C-alpha positions in Angstrom: -124.3 36.0 -38.6 -121.6 38.4 -39.7 -118.6 38.7 -42.0 -115.2 38.7 -40.3 -112.2 40.1 -42.3 -108.7 41.1 -41.6 -107.8 44.6 -42.6 -104.4 46.2 -41.9 -103.6 43.2 -39.7 -106.7 43.8 -37.6 -109.7 41.6 -37.4 -113.0 43.4 -38.0 -116.7 42.3 -38.2 -119.4 43.5 -40.6 -123.1 42.9 -41.1 -126.5 43.7 -39.8 -126.0 41.8 -36.6 -122.9 43.8 -35.8 -124.6 47.1 -36.6 -127.6 46.2 -34.5 -125.4 45.3 -31.5 -123.5 48.5 -31.7 -126.8 50.6 -31.9 -128.3 48.7 -29.0 -125.2 49.1 -26.9 -125.3 52.8 -27.5 -128.8 53.0 -26.0 -127.5 52.0 -22.5 -127.1 54.7 -20.0 -124.7 54.7 -17.0 -125.1 51.5 -15.0 -127.4 49.9 -17.6 -127.1 47.0 -20.0 -129.3 46.8 -23.1 -130.0 43.4 -24.6 -131.9 42.4 -27.7 -134.7 39.8 -27.4 -132.6 37.4 -29.5 -129.8 37.6 -27.0 -132.1 37.5 -23.9 -133.7 34.2 -25.0 -130.4 32.5 -25.7 -130.1 29.4 -23.4 -126.8 30.6 -21.9 -128.2 34.1 -21.2 -131.4 33.0 -19.5 -129.8 32.0 -16.1 -127.8 35.3 -16.1 -130.9 37.5 -16.3 -133.8 35.4 -14.8 -133.6 37.2 -11.4 -133.1 40.6 -12.8 -135.6 43.4 -13.0 -135.9 44.0 -16.7 -137.6 46.9 -18.5 -138.9 45.9 -22.0 -139.2 48.4 -24.8 -139.2 48.8 -28.5 -136.9 51.3 -30.0 -136.2 52.6 -33.5 -132.7 51.8 -34.5 -130.8 53.5 -37.4 -130.3 51.2 -40.3 -132.9 48.6 -39.1 -136.4 48.7 -40.7 -138.4 47.4 -37.7 -138.2 48.6 -34.1 -135.9 46.5 -32.0 -137.2 44.8 -28.9 -134.7 45.7 -26.1 -134.6 44.8 -22.5 -132.8 47.1 -20.1 -131.1 45.8 -16.9 -130.4 48.4 -14.2 
C-alpha cells in the first residue's frame, strides 16, 4: 500500500512500502537484484526466481524498525 499524488503535474508515491523498496533497491550491487521476502513469495514472482541461485539475508534498513528479509539474485 502507498499513497499516490500528483505534484507539479507529476505522479509520485509515498509510504513505508515505497521507502522500503527504495532502500532494498539501493542494496543491490552491480549485476544483482535484491528482492524482499514479500515480493519473492508473490505468485507471479515465484516462477521468475524458482531456478535462480538466491542468497538470503536480513539487513537493517533506515526508517524500518525490524531487519528486512532480502534475497539477492546474482
